[in-house]
C-alpha distance (Angstrom), angle and dihedral (degrees) to the residues before:
residue distance angle dihedral
M1 . . .
I2 3.75 . .
D3 3.83 114.9 .
E4 3.82 105.6 -119.2
R5 3.81 92.8 -137.7
N6 3.74 92.4 53.5
K7 3.76 89.9 45.0
L8 3.78 91.1 52.5
F9 3.81 96.2 48.0
Y10 3.84 102.3 29.6
G11 3.79 105.9 22.9
E12 3.79 126.8 -121.1
D13 3.78 94.9 -52.1
V14 3.80 93.6 88.4
K15 3.84 125.4 71.1
A16 3.75 123.4 -149.9
D17 3.83 89.7 -98.4
N18 3.90 89.1 55.3
T19 3.80 92.8 -114.1
R20 3.74 120.7 136.9
L21 3.75 126.1 -88.7
S22 3.82 120.8 -158.1
G23 3.85 95.4 -18.7
G24 3.77 97.3 -50.2
L25 3.81 126.8 137.7
S26 3.76 122.1 -81.6
L27 3.73 120.8 -138.8
T28 3.84 87.5 -105.2
D29 3.84 88.5 57.6
I30 3.80 89.5 49.3
D31 3.73 92.6 49.7
E32 3.84 89.0 50.4
L33 3.78 91.4 49.9
R34 3.87 90.4 49.6
E35 3.82 89.3 49.9
M36 3.88 88.6 52.0
I37 3.82 88.6 50.3
E38 3.85 90.7 50.5
N39 3.81 89.8 52.7
I40 3.82 92.3 47.0
D41 3.90 89.7 49.5
R42 3.74 89.1 52.3
E43 3.78 90.9 52.5
I44 3.81 91.2 46.1
V45 3.77 92.6 52.2
E46 3.77 90.9 48.1
L47 3.73 92.2 50.4
I48 3.81 91.3 47.8
A49 3.74 90.1 50.9
T50 3.79 91.2 51.6
R51 3.80 89.0 48.5
M52 3.81 90.7 51.4
E53 3.86 90.7 50.8
V54 3.83 88.8 53.5
A55 3.80 90.9 46.1
D56 3.83 89.6 50.7
E57 3.81 89.0 54.0
L58 3.78 89.1 48.2
G59 3.80 89.4 51.4
K60 3.75 92.0 50.2
E61 3.83 91.1 50.8
K62 3.78 91.3 47.2
N63 3.83 89.0 51.0
R64 3.77 91.4 48.6
L65 3.79 90.2 51.2
E66 3.81 90.3 46.1
K67 3.80 92.4 -118.7
G68 3.76 121.5 144.6
H69 3.76 119.4 -98.9
R70 3.84 91.2 -121.2
D71 3.80 129.2 64.1
P72 3.78 110.8 176.4
D73 3.86 92.7 -165.5
V74 3.78 92.1 55.7
E75 3.82 90.6 43.8
S76 3.72 90.2 53.9
K77 3.78 90.9 49.7
V78 3.78 90.2 52.6
V79 3.84 91.4 54.3
E80 3.85 90.6 45.8
R81 3.81 88.7 51.5
Y82 3.80 90.6 53.4
L83 3.81 90.1 47.2
A84 3.82 91.2 51.6
L85 3.78 91.8 47.7
S86 3.79 90.4 48.6
K87 3.79 88.6 63.0
E88 3.83 90.1 58.7
V89 3.77 93.5 55.7
D90 3.82 137.0 31.4
I91 3.82 97.8 -83.6
S92 3.82 121.5 117.2
E93 3.81 119.7 -124.1
E94 3.80 88.3 -116.7
D95 3.81 91.6 56.3
A96 3.79 93.2 44.0
R97 3.81 88.7 51.8
K98 3.84 91.4 50.8
I99 3.82 92.1 49.3
A100 3.74 92.9 47.5
S101 3.83 92.7 46.3
T102 3.81 92.4 49.1
I103 3.76 93.7 49.1
L104 3.82 92.1 45.3
E105 3.80 90.3 48.6
I106 3.78 92.9 51.8
S107 3.85 92.3 45.0
L108 3.81 92.5 49.5
E109 3.73 94.1 48.7
R110 3.81 90.6 51.9
Q111 3.80 89.8 46.7
K112 3.83 91.9 47.4
K113 3.81 90.2 59.6
L114 3.78 89.5 58.2
F115 3.82 89.6 59.8
R116 3.82 96.7 58.6
């Protein structure tokens, strides 16, 4: 008999004893996938932190050269780069645009603080 809680959260592929039904994932598999996601998230955060450090250096250089912290042409190119990359992987253009916009927003806010 299928455990109702497992059925609710994981579908009918999991029995009450957490074994597989008809080729579905077991809870052990789900835990492993969640652990993989945690590791990927860690890598993403580390890469974003590195990107922010580089953006900070860029902001310092723009400030030194007395350039503004914003450059709409460059910002558009960043979004276009994300859109192009999204076509190479399974990410929608809408999601790629959101990711690019969020990263740009954070970078620009950090750079803006360097100009005060």
